[in-house]
ChimeraX commands (.cxc) that place a marker at each C-alpha (Angstrom):
marker #1 position 0.00,0.00,0.00 radius 0.5
marker #1 position 1.43,3.39,-0.96 radius 0.5
marker #1 position 1.85,5.73,1.97 radius 0.5
marker #1 position 1.75,9.50,1.97 radius 0.5
marker #1 position 2.69,12.21,4.44 radius 0.5
marker #1 position 2.73,16.01,4.22 radius 0.5
marker #1 position 6.25,17.10,4.87 radius 0.5
marker #1 position 7.66,20.63,4.78 radius 0.5
marker #1 position 11.38,20.45,5.35 radius 0.5
marker #1 position 13.34,23.58,5.74 radius 0.5
marker #1 position 16.81,23.13,4.29 radius 0.5
marker #1 position 19.70,25.53,4.67 radius 0.5
marker #1 position 22.16,25.49,1.77 radius 0.5
marker #1 position 25.56,27.12,2.16 radius 0.5
marker #1 position 27.42,27.71,-1.08 radius 0.5
marker #1 position 31.25,27.80,-0.84 radius 0.5
marker #1 position 32.92,31.01,-1.95 radius 0.5
marker #1 position 36.59,31.32,-2.76 radius 0.5
marker #1 position 38.67,32.79,0.05 radius 0.5
marker #1 position 35.60,33.36,2.25 radius 0.5
marker #1 position 37.49,32.05,5.27 radius 0.5
marker #1 position 40.41,34.35,4.52 radius 0.5
marker #1 position 38.07,37.33,4.31 radius 0.5
marker #1 position 36.44,36.53,7.62 radius 0.5
marker #1 position 39.81,36.10,9.30 radius 0.5
marker #1 position 41.05,39.40,7.90 radius 0.5
marker #1 position 37.98,41.09,9.35 radius 0.5
marker #1 position 38.80,39.54,12.72 radius 0.5
marker #1 position 42.46,40.46,12.36 radius 0.5
marker #1 position 43.57,36.84,12.67 radius 0.5
marker #1 position 45.41,34.50,10.31 radius 0.5
marker #1 position 43.57,32.75,7.49 radius 0.5
marker #1 position 43.11,29.03,7.98 radius 0.5
marker #1 position 41.91,28.11,4.51 radius 0.5
marker #1 position 44.45,27.65,1.72 radius 0.5
marker #1 position 43.81,29.20,-1.65 radius 0.5
marker #1 position 42.44,26.88,-4.30 radius 0.5
marker #1 position 44.55,25.96,-7.33 radius 0.5
marker #1 position 43.73,28.15,-10.34 radius 0.5
marker #1 position 41.92,25.36,-12.21 radius 0.5
marker #1 position 39.84,24.46,-9.16 radius 0.5
marker #1 position 39.09,28.10,-8.43 radius 0.5
marker #1 position 37.87,28.64,-11.99 radius 0.5
marker #1 position 35.73,25.51,-11.74 radius 0.5
marker #1 position 34.09,26.80,-8.57 radius 0.5
marker #1 position 33.50,30.22,-10.14 radius 0.5
marker #1 position 31.91,28.59,-13.20 radius 0.5
marker #1 position 29.67,26.47,-10.98 radius 0.5
marker #1 position 28.55,29.49,-8.95 radius 0.5
marker #1 position 27.80,31.42,-12.15 radius 0.5
marker #1 position 25.79,28.46,-13.43 radius 0.5
marker #1 position 23.82,28.37,-10.17 radius 0.5
marker #1 position 23.06,32.09,-10.44 radius 0.5
marker #1 position 21.85,31.66,-14.02 radius 0.5
marker #1 position 19.60,28.76,-13.01 radius 0.5
marker #1 position 18.23,30.79,-10.10 radius 0.5
marker #1 position 17.47,33.77,-12.35 radius 0.5
marker #1 position 15.23,31.59,-14.56 radius 0.5
marker #1 position 13.12,30.12,-11.76 radius 0.5
marker #1 position 9.39,30.87,-11.89 radius 0.5
marker #1 position 8.28,31.86,-8.41 radius 0.5
marker #1 position 4.66,32.19,-7.32 radius 0.5
marker #1 position 3.32,34.41,-4.55 radius 0.5
marker #1 position 0.02,34.86,-2.73 radius 0.5
marker #1 position -2.33,31.88,-2.42 radius 0.5
marker #1 position -1.10,28.47,-3.63 radius 0.5
marker #1 position -3.16,25.25,-3.56 radius 0.5
marker #1 position -1.28,21.99,-3.05 radius 0.5
marker #1 position -2.05,18.53,-4.45 radius 0.5
marker #1 position -5.70,18.24,-5.48 radius 0.5
marker #1 position -6.92,20.79,-2.93 radius 0.5
marker #1 position -5.17,18.98,-0.06 radius 0.5
marker #1 position -3.73,22.11,1.56 radius 0.5
marker #1 position -3.30,25.82,0.92 radius 0.5
marker #1 position -0.35,28.17,1.31 radius 0.5
marker #1 position -1.27,31.79,1.99 radius 0.5
marker #1 position 2.07,33.43,1.45 radius 0.5
marker #1 position 2.84,36.89,2.82 radius 0.5
marker #1 position 4.94,39.21,0.62 radius 0.5
marker #1 position 8.18,38.05,2.24 radius 0.5
marker #1 position 7.77,34.44,1.03 radius 0.5
marker #1 position 7.44,32.80,-2.39 radius 0.5
marker #1 position 6.77,29.33,-3.82 radius 0.5
marker #1 position 8.22,27.03,-6.49 radius 0.5
marker #1 position 6.31,24.12,-8.05 radius 0.5
marker #1 position 7.70,20.54,-7.90 radius 0.5
marker #1 position 9.66,20.69,-11.17 radius 0.5
marker #1 position 11.21,24.06,-10.33 radius 0.5
marker #1 position 12.02,22.81,-6.83 radius 0.5
marker #1 position 13.94,19.88,-8.32 radius 0.5
marker #1 position 16.21,22.39,-10.04 radius 0.5
marker #1 position 17.04,23.97,-6.70 radius 0.5
marker #1 position 17.46,20.74,-4.74 radius 0.5
marker #1 position 19.49,18.84,-7.34 radius 0.5
marker #1 position 21.19,21.30,-9.68 radius 0.5
marker #1 position 21.81,24.22,-7.32 radius 0.5
marker #1 position 22.05,22.65,-3.86 radius 0.5
marker #1 position 23.61,19.37,-5.02 radius 0.5
marker #1 position 21.19,16.81,-3.58 radius 0.5
marker #1 position 20.88,13.40,-5.28 radius 0.5
marker #1 position 17.83,13.08,-7.59 radius 0.5
marker #1 position 14.74,11.48,-6.03 radius 0.5
marker #1 position 12.03,9.60,-7.92 radius 0.5
marker #1 position 9.42,10.85,-5.45 radius 0.5
marker #1 position 8.70,14.46,-6.32 radius 0.5
marker #1 position 8.03,17.07,-3.71 radius 0.5
marker #1 position 4.91,19.25,-3.71 radius 0.5
marker #1 position 7.13,22.27,-4.18 radius 0.5
marker #1 position 9.17,24.57,-1.97 radius 0.5
marker #1 position 8.75,27.83,-0.07 radius 0.5
marker #1 position 11.55,30.42,0.10 radius 0.5
marker #1 position 12.13,33.82,1.71 radius 0.5
marker #1 position 11.56,36.39,-1.02 radius 0.5
marker #1 position 14.60,38.50,-0.17 radius 0.5
marker #1 position 17.20,35.69,-0.48 radius 0.5
marker #1 position 18.40,34.15,-3.74 radius 0.5
marker #1 position 18.35,30.34,-3.76 radius 0.5
marker #1 position 21.95,30.51,-5.06 radius 0.5
marker #1 position 23.12,32.85,-2.29 radius 0.5
marker #1 position 25.87,31.87,0.13 radius 0.5
marker #1 position 23.28,31.05,2.80 radius 0.5
marker #1 position 19.85,30.32,1.35 radius 0.5
marker #1 position 17.08,28.26,2.89 radius 0.5
marker #1 position 13.76,26.89,1.81 radius 0.5
marker #1 position 10.85,24.71,2.85 radius 0.5
marker #1 position 10.57,21.41,0.97 radius 0.5
marker #1 position 6.97,20.25,0.80 radius 0.5
marker #1 position 6.10,16.56,0.45 radius 0.5
marker #1 position 3.06,14.48,1.26 radius 0.5
marker #1 position 2.72,10.98,2.65 radius 0.5
marker #1 position -0.57,9.67,3.94 radius 0.5
marker #1 position -0.05,7.38,6.92 radius 0.5
marker #1 position -3.45,7.90,8.49 radius 0.5
marker #1 position -4.88,9.81,11.43 radius 0.5
marker #1 position -2.27,10.22,14.18 radius 0.5
marker #1 position -3.91,10.01,17.60 radius 0.5
marker #1 position -2.62,12.68,19.98 radius 0.5
marker #1 position -3.85,11.14,23.24 radius 0.5
marker #1 position -0.29,10.30,24.31 radius 0.5
marker #1 position 1.08,13.84,23.86 radius 0.5
marker #1 position 0.50,15.04,27.42 radius 0.5
marker #1 position 1.99,11.92,29.01 radius 0.5
marker #1 position 5.28,11.77,27.09 radius 0.5
marker #1 position 8.40,12.35,29.17 radius 0.5
marker #1 position 10.57,14.13,26.61 radius 0.5
marker #1 position 13.70,13.93,28.77 radius 0.5
marker #1 position 13.42,10.13,28.82 radius 0.5
marker #1 position 12.59,10.13,25.11 radius 0.5
marker #1 position 15.73,12.15,24.38 radius 0.5
marker #1 position 17.91,9.66,26.28 radius 0.5
marker #1 position 16.47,6.76,24.28 radius 0.5
marker #1 position 16.95,8.68,21.02 radius 0.5
marker #1 position 20.56,9.43,21.94 radius 0.5
marker #1 position 21.22,5.76,22.69 radius 0.5
marker #1 position 19.64,4.60,19.44 radius 0.5
marker #1 position 21.60,7.22,17.50 radius 0.5
marker #1 position 24.86,5.91,18.95 radius 0.5
marker #1 position 23.85,2.31,18.15 radius 0.5
marker #1 position 23.11,3.31,14.55 radius 0.5
marker #1 position 26.57,4.81,14.04 radius 0.5
marker #1 position 28.09,1.39,13.34 radius 0.5
marker #1 position 25.90,0.87,10.30 radius 0.5
marker #1 position 26.23,4.49,9.19 radius 0.5
marker #1 position 30.02,4.35,9.16 radius 0.5
marker #1 position 29.93,1.03,7.25 radius 0.5
marker #1 position 27.94,2.82,4.54 radius 0.5
marker #1 position 30.49,5.62,4.41 radius 0.5
marker #1 position 28.55,8.26,6.36 radius 0.5
marker #1 position 29.75,10.20,9.36 radius 0.5
marker #1 position 28.82,9.23,12.88 radius 0.5
marker #1 position 26.06,11.35,14.41 radius 0.5
marker #1 position 25.78,12.50,17.98 radius 0.5
marker #1 position 22.45,13.81,19.26 radius 0.5
marker #1 position 23.63,16.51,21.67 radius 0.5
marker #1 position 20.20,17.37,23.05 radius 0.5
marker #1 position 17.11,19.50,22.58 radius 0.5
marker #1 position 17.75,22.92,21.10 radius 0.5
marker #1 position 14.07,23.48,21.87 radius 0.5
marker #1 position 12.12,20.79,23.79 radius 0.5
marker #1 position 8.97,19.35,22.13 radius 0.5
marker #1 position 5.72,21.23,22.66 radius 0.5
marker #1 position 2.29,20.17,21.41 radius 0.5
marker #1 position -0.70,22.49,21.03 radius 0.5
marker #1 position -3.84,20.35,21.31 radius 0.5
marker #1 position -6.06,23.14,19.95 radius 0.5
marker #1 position -4.14,23.61,16.70 radius 0.5
marker #1 position -2.91,19.97,16.59 radius 0.5
marker #1 position 0.61,21.20,15.96 radius 0.5
marker #1 position 3.89,20.04,17.47 radius 0.5
marker #1 position 7.38,21.50,17.30 radius 0.5
marker #1 position 10.87,20.83,18.65 radius 0.5
marker #1 position 14.52,21.31,17.71 radius 0.5
marker #1 position 17.55,19.01,18.02 radius 0.5
marker #1 position 21.24,19.86,18.28 radius 0.5
marker #1 position 23.41,17.39,16.36 radius 0.5
marker #1 position 27.09,16.82,15.73 radius 0.5
marker #1 position 28.26,15.11,12.52 radius 0.5
marker #1 position 31.67,13.43,12.52 radius 0.5
marker #1 position 32.67,15.13,15.77 radius 0.5
marker #1 position 32.58,18.61,14.19 radius 0.5
marker #1 position 32.55,21.47,16.68 radius 0.5
marker #1 position 30.14,23.45,14.44 radius 0.5
marker #1 position 26.94,21.72,15.48 radius 0.5
marker #1 position 23.92,21.22,13.24 radius 0.5
marker #1 position 20.37,22.33,14.03 radius 0.5
marker #1 position 17.34,20.26,13.06 radius 0.5
marker #1 position 14.19,22.29,13.69 radius 0.5
marker #1 position 10.98,20.29,13.30 radius 0.5
marker #1 position 7.31,21.21,13.14 radius 0.5
marker #1 position 4.42,18.77,12.67 radius 0.5
marker #1 position 0.77,19.63,12.01 radius 0.5
marker #1 position -1.66,16.72,12.25 radius 0.5
marker #1 position -4.32,16.23,9.58 radius 0.5
marker #1 position -7.13,13.81,8.87 radius 0.5
marker #1 position -5.00,11.42,6.81 radius 0.5
marker #1 position -1.43,12.57,7.33 radius 0.5
marker #1 position 0.99,14.97,8.96 radius 0.5
marker #1 position 2.32,18.33,7.86 radius 0.5
marker #1 position 6.06,18.22,8.50 radius 0.5
marker #1 position 8.60,21.06,8.51 radius 0.5
marker #1 position 12.27,20.25,9.09 radius 0.5
marker #1 position 14.94,22.95,9.28 radius 0.5
marker #1 position 18.60,22.04,8.77 radius 0.5
marker #1 position 21.18,24.69,9.56 radius 0.5
marker #1 position 23.97,25.51,11.98 radius 0.5
marker #1 position 23.12,26.14,15.64 radius 0.5
marker #1 position 24.05,29.78,15.13 radius 0.5
marker #1 position 20.92,30.11,12.96 radius 0.5
marker #1 position 18.53,28.92,15.70 radius 0.5
marker #1 position 16.82,32.26,16.33 radius 0.5
marker #1 position 16.44,33.04,12.63 radius 0.5
marker #1 position 15.12,29.60,11.75 radius 0.5
marker #1 position 12.78,29.46,14.75 radius 0.5
marker #1 position 11.26,32.84,13.89 radius 0.5
marker #1 position 10.73,31.93,10.25 radius 0.5
marker #1 position 9.47,28.41,10.98 radius 0.5
marker #1 position 6.72,29.75,13.20 radius 0.5
marker #1 position 5.70,32.17,10.45 radius 0.5
marker #1 position 5.69,29.44,7.79 radius 0.5
marker #1 position 3.55,27.23,10.01 radius 0.5
marker #1 position 0.95,29.97,10.38 radius 0.5
marker #1 position 0.23,30.24,6.65 radius 0.5
marker #1 position 0.13,26.51,5.83 radius 0.5
marker #1 position -3.17,24.75,6.51 radius 0.5
marker #1 position -5.09,21.65,5.44 radius 0.5
marker #1 position -8.22,22.39,3.41 radius 0.5
marker #1 position -11.79,21.35,4.25 radius 0.5
marker #1 position -12.13,17.58,4.37 radius 0.5
marker #1 position -8.45,17.08,5.20 radius 0.5
marker #1 position -8.26,18.77,8.60 radius 0.5
marker #1 position -7.63,16.89,11.84 radius 0.5
marker #1 position -11.15,17.67,12.99 radius 0.5
marker #1 position -12.58,16.10,9.81 radius 0.5
marker #1 position -11.57,12.60,10.96 radius 0.5
marker #1 position -14.44,10.10,10.84 radius 0.5
marker #1 position -14.14,7.34,13.47 radius 0.5
marker #1 position -14.99,3.92,12.09 radius 0.5
marker #1 position -14.24,5.01,8.53 radius 0.5
marker #1 position -10.82,6.68,8.31 radius 0.5
marker #1 position -7.51,4.86,8.67 radius 0.5
marker #1 position -5.51,5.22,11.88 radius 0.5
marker #1 position -1.72,5.71,11.73 radius 0.5
marker #1 position 0.39,2.97,13.31 radius 0.5
marker #1 position 2.26,5.53,15.44 radius 0.5
marker #1 position 1.61,8.43,17.79 radius 0.5
marker #1 position 3.19,11.73,18.83 radius 0.5
marker #1 position 6.21,10.02,20.40 radius 0.5
marker #1 position 7.20,8.38,17.12 radius 0.5
marker #1 position 6.87,11.69,15.28 radius 0.5
marker #1 position 9.34,13.31,17.69 radius 0.5
marker #1 position 11.63,10.27,17.58 radius 0.5
marker #1 position 11.95,10.64,13.84 radius 0.5
marker #1 position 9.53,8.28,12.11 radius 0.5
marker #1 position 9.07,10.68,9.20 radius 0.5
marker #1 position 12.77,11.39,8.78 radius 0.5
marker #1 position 13.47,7.66,8.69 radius 0.5
marker #1 position 10.82,7.24,6.00 radius 0.5
marker #1 position 11.79,10.25,3.91 radius 0.5
marker #1 position 15.56,9.68,3.83 radius 0.5
marker #1 position 16.17,13.15,2.43 radius 0.5
marker #1 position 19.78,13.96,1.58 radius 0.5
marker #1 position 20.85,17.54,2.23 radius 0.5
marker #1 position 24.06,18.97,0.87 radius 0.5
marker #1 position 25.78,21.48,3.12 radius 0.5
marker #1 position 28.18,22.78,0.50 radius 0.5
marker #1 position 30.24,24.59,3.13 radius 0.5
marker #1 position 32.00,21.31,3.85 radius 0.5
marker #1 position 31.11,19.54,0.59 radius 0.5
marker #1 position 29.55,16.68,2.55 radius 0.5
marker #1 position 26.23,14.88,2.28 radius 0.5
marker #1 position 24.24,14.54,5.47 radius 0.5
marker #1 position 21.96,11.53,5.63 radius 0.5
marker #1 position 19.07,12.75,7.75 radius 0.5
marker #1 position 17.24,10.26,9.88 radius 0.5
marker #1 position 17.51,7.11,7.76 radius 0.5
marker #1 position 19.81,5.32,10.19 radius 0.5
marker #1 position 19.75,7.73,13.11 radius 0.5
marker #1 position 17.24,6.03,15.35 radius 0.5
marker #1 position 15.97,3.03,13.45 radius 0.5
marker #1 position 15.97,0.63,16.39 radius 0.5
marker #1 position 14.04,3.05,18.57 radius 0.5
marker #1 position 11.49,3.75,15.83 radius 0.5
marker #1 position 10.88,0.01,15.44 radius 0.5
marker #1 position 10.24,-0.29,19.16 radius 0.5
marker #1 position 7.79,2.61,19.14 radius 0.5
marker #1 position 5.89,1.32,16.13 radius 0.5
marker #1 position 5.74,-2.27,17.35 radius 0.5
marker #1 position 4.42,-1.09,20.70 radius 0.5
marker #1 position 1.74,0.94,18.98 radius 0.5
marker #1 position 0.72,-2.01,16.82 radius 0.5
marker #1 position 0.33,-4.28,19.85 radius 0.5
marker #1 position -1.88,-1.64,21.43 radius 0.5
marker #1 position -3.91,-1.25,18.21 radius 0.5
marker #1 position -3.67,-4.50,16.21 radius 0.5
marker #1 position -5.96,-3.12,13.51 radius 0.5
marker #1 position -4.19,0.21,13.11 radius 0.5
marker #1 position -4.60,0.05,9.36 radius 0.5
marker #1 position -8.32,-0.42,9.63 radius 0.5
marker #1 position -11.13,1.70,10.97 radius 0.5
marker #1 position -11.40,2.34,14.68 radius 0.5
marker link #1:1,2 radius 0.2
marker link #1:2,3 radius 0.2
marker link #1:3,4 radius 0.2
marker link #1:4,5 radius 0.2
marker link #1:5,6 radius 0.2
marker link #1:6,7 radius 0.2
marker link #1:7,8 radius 0.2
marker link #1:8,9 radius 0.2
marker link #1:9,10 radius 0.2
marker link #1:10,11 radius 0.2
marker link #1:11,12 radius 0.2
marker link #1:12,13 radius 0.2
marker link #1:13,14 radius 0.2
marker link #1:14,15 radius 0.2
marker link #1:15,16 radius 0.2
marker link #1:16,17 radius 0.2
marker link #1:17,18 radius 0.2
marker link #1:18,19 radius 0.2
marker link #1:19,20 radius 0.2
marker link #1:20,21 radius 0.2
marker link #1:21,22 radius 0.2
marker link #1:22,23 radius 0.2
marker link #1:23,24 radius 0.2
marker link #1:24,25 radius 0.2
marker link #1:25,26 radius 0.2
marker link #1:26,27 radius 0.2
marker link #1:27,28 radius 0.2
marker link #1:28,29 radius 0.2
marker link #1:29,30 radius 0.2
marker link #1:30,31 radius 0.2
marker link #1:31,32 radius 0.2
marker link #1:32,33 radius 0.2
marker link #1:33,34 radius 0.2
marker link #1:34,35 radius 0.2
marker link #1:35,36 radius 0.2
marker link #1:36,37 radius 0.2
marker link #1:37,38 radius 0.2
marker link #1:38,39 radius 0.2
marker link #1:39,40 radius 0.2
marker link #1:40,41 radius 0.2
marker link #1:41,42 radius 0.2
marker link #1:42,43 radius 0.2
marker link #1:43,44 radius 0.2
marker link #1:44,45 radius 0.2
marker link #1:45,46 radius 0.2
marker link #1:46,47 radius 0.2
marker link #1:47,48 radius 0.2
marker link #1:48,49 radius 0.2
marker link #1:49,50 radius 0.2
marker link #1:50,51 radius 0.2
marker link #1:51,52 radius 0.2
marker link #1:52,53 radius 0.2
marker link #1:53,54 radius 0.2
marker link #1:54,55 radius 0.2
marker link #1:55,56 radius 0.2
marker link #1:56,57 radius 0.2
marker link #1:57,58 radius 0.2
marker link #1:58,59 radius 0.2
marker link #1:59,60 radius 0.2
marker link #1:60,61 radius 0.2
marker link #1:61,62 radius 0.2
marker link #1:62,63 radius 0.2
marker link #1:63,64 radius 0.2
marker link #1:64,65 radius 0.2
marker link #1:65,66 radius 0.2
marker link #1:66,67 radius 0.2
marker link #1:67,68 radius 0.2
marker link #1:68,69 radius 0.2
marker link #1:69,70 radius 0.2
marker link #1:70,71 radius 0.2
marker link #1:71,72 radius 0.2
marker link #1:72,73 radius 0.2
marker link #1:73,74 radius 0.2
marker link #1:74,75 radius 0.2
marker link #1:75,76 radius 0.2
marker link #1:76,77 radius 0.2
marker link #1:77,78 radius 0.2
marker link #1:78,79 radius 0.2
marker link #1:79,80 radius 0.2
marker link #1:80,81 radius 0.2
marker link #1:81,82 radius 0.2
marker link #1:82,83 radius 0.2
marker link #1:83,84 radius 0.2
marker link #1:84,85 radius 0.2
marker link #1:85,86 radius 0.2
marker link #1:86,87 radius 0.2
marker link #1:87,88 radius 0.2
marker link #1:88,89 radius 0.2
marker link #1:89,90 radius 0.2
marker link #1:90,91 radius 0.2
marker link #1:91,92 radius 0.2
marker link #1:92,93 radius 0.2
marker link #1:93,94 radius 0.2
marker link #1:94,95 radius 0.2
marker link #1:95,96 radius 0.2
marker link #1:96,97 radius 0.2
marker link #1:97,98 radius 0.2
marker link #1:98,99 radius 0.2
marker link #1:99,100 radius 0.2
marker link #1:100,101 radius 0.2
marker link #1:101,102 radius 0.2
marker link #1:102,103 radius 0.2
marker link #1:103,104 radius 0.2
marker link #1:104,105 radius 0.2
marker link #1:105,106 radius 0.2
marker link #1:106,107 radius 0.2
marker link #1:107,108 radius 0.2
marker link #1:108,109 radius 0.2
marker link #1:109,110 radius 0.2
marker link #1:110,111 radius 0.2
marker link #1:111,112 radius 0.2
marker link #1:112,113 radius 0.2
marker link #1:113,114 radius 0.2
marker link #1:114,115 radius 0.2
marker link #1:115,116 radius 0.2
marker link #1:116,117 radius 0.2
marker link #1:117,118 radius 0.2
marker link #1:118,119 radius 0.2
marker link #1:119,120 radius 0.2
marker link #1:120,121 radius 0.2
marker link #1:121,122 radius 0.2
marker link #1:122,123 radius 0.2
marker link #1:123,124 radius 0.2
marker link #1:124,125 radius 0.2
marker link #1:125,126 radius 0.2
marker link #1:126,127 radius 0.2
marker link #1:127,128 radius 0.2
marker link #1:128,129 radius 0.2
marker link #1:129,130 radius 0.2
marker link #1:130,131 radius 0.2
marker link #1:131,132 radius 0.2
marker link #1:132,133 radius 0.2
marker link #1:133,134 radius 0.2
marker link #1:134,135 radius 0.2
marker link #1:135,136 radius 0.2
marker link #1:136,137 radius 0.2
marker link #1:137,138 radius 0.2
marker link #1:138,139 radius 0.2
marker link #1:139,140 radius 0.2
marker link #1:140,141 radius 0.2
marker link #1:141,142 radius 0.2
marker link #1:142,143 radius 0.2
marker link #1:143,144 radius 0.2
marker link #1:144,145 radius 0.2
marker link #1:145,146 radius 0.2
marker link #1:146,147 radius 0.2
marker link #1:147,148 radius 0.2
marker link #1:148,149 radius 0.2
marker link #1:149,150 radius 0.2
marker link #1:150,151 radius 0.2
marker link #1:151,152 radius 0.2
marker link #1:152,153 radius 0.2
marker link #1:153,154 radius 0.2
marker link #1:154,155 radius 0.2
marker link #1:155,156 radius 0.2
marker link #1:156,157 radius 0.2
marker link #1:157,158 radius 0.2
marker link #1:158,159 radius 0.2
marker link #1:159,160 radius 0.2
marker link #1:160,161 radius 0.2
marker link #1:161,162 radius 0.2
marker link #1:162,163 radius 0.2
marker link #1:163,164 radius 0.2
marker link #1:164,165 radius 0.2
marker link #1:165,166 radius 0.2
marker link #1:166,167 radius 0.2
marker link #1:167,168 radius 0.2
marker link #1:168,169 radius 0.2
marker link #1:169,170 radius 0.2
marker link #1:170,171 radius 0.2
marker link #1:171,172 radius 0.2
marker link #1:172,173 radius 0.2
marker link #1:173,174 radius 0.2
marker link #1:174,175 radius 0.2
marker link #1:175,176 radius 0.2
marker link #1:176,177 radius 0.2
marker link #1:177,178 radius 0.2
marker link #1:178,179 radius 0.2
marker link #1:179,180 radius 0.2
marker link #1:180,181 radius 0.2
marker link #1:181,182 radius 0.2
marker link #1:182,183 radius 0.2
marker link #1:183,184 radius 0.2
marker link #1:184,185 radius 0.2
marker link #1:185,186 radius 0.2
marker link #1:186,187 radius 0.2
marker link #1:187,188 radius 0.2
marker link #1:188,189 radius 0.2
marker link #1:189,190 radius 0.2
marker link #1:190,191 radius 0.2
marker link #1:191,192 radius 0.2
marker link #1:192,193 radius 0.2
marker link #1:193,194 radius 0.2
marker link #1:194,195 radius 0.2
marker link #1:195,196 radius 0.2
marker link #1:196,197 radius 0.2
marker link #1:197,198 radius 0.2
marker link #1:198,199 radius 0.2
marker link #1:199,200 radius 0.2
marker link #1:200,201 radius 0.2
marker link #1:201,202 radius 0.2
marker link #1:202,203 radius 0.2
marker link #1:203,204 radius 0.2
marker link #1:204,205 radius 0.2
marker link #1:205,206 radius 0.2
marker link #1:206,207 radius 0.2
marker link #1:207,208 radius 0.2
marker link #1:208,209 radius 0.2
marker link #1:209,210 radius 0.2
marker link #1:210,211 radius 0.2
marker link #1:211,212 radius 0.2
marker link #1:212,213 radius 0.2
marker link #1:213,214 radius 0.2
marker link #1:214,215 radius 0.2
marker link #1:215,216 radius 0.2
marker link #1:216,217 radius 0.2
marker link #1:217,218 radius 0.2
marker link #1:218,219 radius 0.2
marker link #1:219,220 radius 0.2
marker link #1:220,221 radius 0.2
marker link #1:221,222 radius 0.2
marker link #1:222,223 radius 0.2
marker link #1:223,224 radius 0.2
marker link #1:224,225 radius 0.2
marker link #1:225,226 radius 0.2
marker link #1:226,227 radius 0.2
marker link #1:227,228 radius 0.2
marker link #1:228,229 radius 0.2
marker link #1:229,230 radius 0.2
marker link #1:230,231 radius 0.2
marker link #1:231,232 radius 0.2
marker link #1:232,233 radius 0.2
marker link #1:233,234 radius 0.2
marker link #1:234,235 radius 0.2
marker link #1:235,236 radius 0.2
marker link #1:236,237 radius 0.2
marker link #1:237,238 radius 0.2
marker link #1:238,239 radius 0.2
marker link #1:239,240 radius 0.2
marker link #1:240,241 radius 0.2
marker link #1:241,242 radius 0.2
marker link #1:242,243 radius 0.2
marker link #1:243,244 radius 0.2
marker link #1:244,245 radius 0.2
marker link #1:245,246 radius 0.2
marker link #1:246,247 radius 0.2
marker link #1:247,248 radius 0.2
marker link #1:248,249 radius 0.2
marker link #1:249,250 radius 0.2
marker link #1:250,251 radius 0.2
marker link #1:251,252 radius 0.2
marker link #1:252,253 radius 0.2
marker link #1:253,254 radius 0.2
marker link #1:254,255 radius 0.2
marker link #1:255,256 radius 0.2
marker link #1:256,257 radius 0.2
marker link #1:257,258 radius 0.2
marker link #1:258,259 radius 0.2
marker link #1:259,260 radius 0.2
marker link #1:260,261 radius 0.2
marker link #1:261,262 radius 0.2
marker link #1:262,263 radius 0.2
marker link #1:263,264 radius 0.2
marker link #1:264,265 radius 0.2
marker link #1:265,266 radius 0.2
marker link #1:266,267 radius 0.2
marker link #1:267,268 radius 0.2
marker link #1:268,269 radius 0.2
marker link #1:269,270 radius 0.2
marker link #1:270,271 radius 0.2
marker link #1:271,272 radius 0.2
marker link #1:272,273 radius 0.2
marker link #1:273,274 radius 0.2
marker link #1:274,275 radius 0.2
marker link #1:275,276 radius 0.2
marker link #1:276,277 radius 0.2
marker link #1:277,278 radius 0.2
marker link #1:278,279 radius 0.2
marker link #1:279,280 radius 0.2
marker link #1:280,281 radius 0.2
marker link #1:281,282 radius 0.2
marker link #1:282,283 radius 0.2
marker link #1:283,284 radius 0.2
marker link #1:284,285 radius 0.2
marker link #1:285,286 radius 0.2
marker link #1:286,287 radius 0.2
marker link #1:287,288 radius 0.2
marker link #1:288,289 radius 0.2
marker link #1:289,290 radius 0.2
marker link #1:290,291 radius 0.2
marker link #1:291,292 radius 0.2
marker link #1:292,293 radius 0.2
marker link #1:293,294 radius 0.2
marker link #1:294,295 radius 0.2
marker link #1:295,296 radius 0.2
marker link #1:296,297 radius 0.2
marker link #1:297,298 radius 0.2
marker link #1:298,299 radius 0.2
marker link #1:299,300 radius 0.2
marker link #1:300,301 radius 0.2
marker link #1:301,302 radius 0.2
marker link #1:302,303 radius 0.2
marker link #1:303,304 radius 0.2
marker link #1:304,305 radius 0.2
marker link #1:305,306 radius 0.2
marker link #1:306,307 radius 0.2
marker link #1:307,308 radius 0.2
marker link #1:308,309 radius 0.2
marker link #1:309,310 radius 0.2
marker link #1:310,311 radius 0.2
marker link #1:311,312 radius 0.2
marker link #1:312,313 radius 0.2
marker link #1:313,314 radius 0.2
marker link #1:314,315 radius 0.2
marker link #1:315,316 radius 0.2
marker link #1:316,317 radius 0.2
marker link #1:317,318 radius 0.2
marker link #1:318,319 radius 0.2
marker link #1:319,320 radius 0.2
view
């Protein structure tokens, strides 16, 4: 059975510029740590940046009200945000930001209007949809997020063996950058994690928002450095406010005895069920490294959460 889930993933892309490190060090008055690139390599980087700028200049942005996927949801964009359709978003993700191609298309992307997608530090919201069913929120108030964090940290460490075998860096879940909070009235949940990849001292921020719907979950995932926490948090809250399910798809439209129930609850959303399913690669060009988000981070813990949910609700795929 094909599964769907709404997913809006904020991705921060940092494009390398020649001698940027030297410039920053000169401004600080300290020595430059980055060596100059060979002439051929420097020219190659310049050509690539010029190509990215040309691609960005031809993108066809939309503003105002945008309807997603057969009237599933609506974006009501303020003037400081703009939207790209799925095909245009592929250009950004693959050709400009360097992510591997994906057969499963997004539903488009949202960007800040004042920042070019080819700029040194650009970010956007990747929109996807996966319908897993109605996620019951009755466990939200009883979750001990400190205990959940400890289990997630343990599972992340256990997953490092397999990650390194596949050629990816080890991940350390440092802790909550913002602890999970669920609003039962709006059926929306958000949290942020601080991560370290390969022991780097420049830690990575994953900022997550989930909005529950009748048949799936609206998901927003921000990837940036920890130094961007305030900026990302401010913008994520604004993005969340103008993205809503349409009539017939809202959480309150759920029909007991008719609609499918999801096989997981709020705890599994926080633990990373969607990230493990999506397996989105994000290229942080600053270090020219691919980050594999969630696929192997907490697989064992996700299995435990899902199996526990299935024992509790043996007919989770059927009507209540």
